[in-house]
N, C-alpha and C positions, 0 to 999 in steps of 0.2 A: 874640522875648525879650520877655519884660515884665519889669517892676520890680521885683515879689514874686520874683525868681529872686536878684535882687542881695541882696535881705533875707535871703532863706533862706542863702544862702551867707555871709553878713555874720554872722550869729546863730554859726556856728560858727567860722568862721576868727578873728574878733575875740577869740572866747571863748578859743581856742588860743593866739592872737599873746598875751595877757595872762599866759596860763600860762607860755610860754617865758619871757615878761619877767620873771615873778615867779622863776623858776629861777636867775635870777644871783645875787640876794642871797641867796637860800634856799643854792642850791649851794656859794658860795663860803664862807658861815659854817661849813655843815657838813663841808667839807673843809677848812676851817681848824682846825674840831675835831677831825677824826680826824688830821691833822698833829700837833696839839698830845699826842694821846694816845699816838701811835707815837713821837714824840720822847722821851716819857716812860716808853718801854716797855710801855706799857697796853693793854689792848683795848679799840679804840674801843667806846662805847655805841650800843647798836642802836638806841635812843632818837633819837637824831640821824636816822638813816636814815628816820625817820617824818616829820618836819620836811619830807623834800623831796616826799612825795606830797601834802604838803597843798595846792599850787596846782592839783595836776591836778583837782579836783572841777569846777572850772569849765567845764573842757574838754568835760566828761561833759553839765553843765548846758544848754552851747552847743549839743551834739549832739540834747539833747531837745528845745529851745526850737526848733532847726531842722526837727526830724521834724514837730512841732506847725504851724508856719509852712507847711512842706509840704502839710501835710494841710488847711489852711485856704485853700488855693489854689482859687479856683470858688467859695468861698462868703464870704471876705471881700475886699475891695479890695485890688490889687496896692498900692497906696501905703501901706495900712495896714500891710500885710506888710513892706513895705519900711522904714519906719518902725521896727516893732518890731524888725526883725533887727537893723538898725543900731543902734539905743538898747539893744536887750538885748544885742548882741553887745558892744558897749561897757561895758556896765555891768559884764557878766562879766567881759571882760577887765581893766577898770581892778581889781575886786574881787581878780582873782586876783594880778596884779600888787601890791597892797599885802597880799595874805595872806603872799605871798614876803619881801616885807620884814619882815613879823611873825616868820614861822617862822625865817628867818635871824636875828632878834634873840633868839628863843627858843632858839635851836642855840647862839647864841654865849654867851648866860645859862648854860644848861645846861652847857656845856662849862666856864665861868668857874667854877660854883659845886658840879655834880653836883646840884642841888635843883631843884625847881619845875617839872618837865616838866608836871605836870597843869595848872599854873597857865598855863604857856606855850602848851599847847592849847587852854586854853579862849580864850583870847583871840584865836587862831587860828580857832577855833570862833565868834566874834563875826562876824569879817571874813566868812568862810561864811555865817553868817545873809544878811546882805546879798544875796550872791549867788542862795541860793534865794531870797528875796523878788523881785528881778527877775524868775525864772524864772517863779514861780509866778504872779506877778501879771501878765505879759504872755499866760502862756496865757488865765488868767482874763478878760484884757479882750479876746482872741480869741474866746472863747467868750460872750462877751456880744454881740459885734457882731453 
C-alpha cells in the first residue's frame, strides 16, 4: 500500500467524523426545541428537522474528494494525494462541526422566537461555502499537478 491510499481514506473519514461531531450540537438543540413544543402541546416545527441535515453535506463533499483523489492515483504523486486527503478531509470535517454548532444555534433561536429561519439558514450556508471552496480548490489543484 502506498501513502496515497491513506489520503484517499482520510478525505472521506475525516469529513464524516466532522459531520458526526456536528450532529452533537445540532441534535441536542433540535431535540430541545421539540421538547419545548411537546411540553406546550404544540406541533413541533418541521423547520427544525432541516437544521439536522445541514452538516451532512460535508460527508458528500468528502466522498467526492475521495473519488477524485482515487482517480488521481498514478497521475499525481502519492505524497500530494496523501496531503490533499488529510488536509481536505480535516477542512471538511472542521467545517461540518462548526456548521453543526451554527445550525444548533439557529434551531434554538427559531425555537425561542418562531422567526428568522431564512437568516439562520443563510449563516449555515456561509459555513457551507467554506467546505465547497475546500473541495473545489483541492480538486483544481489535482488537475493542475
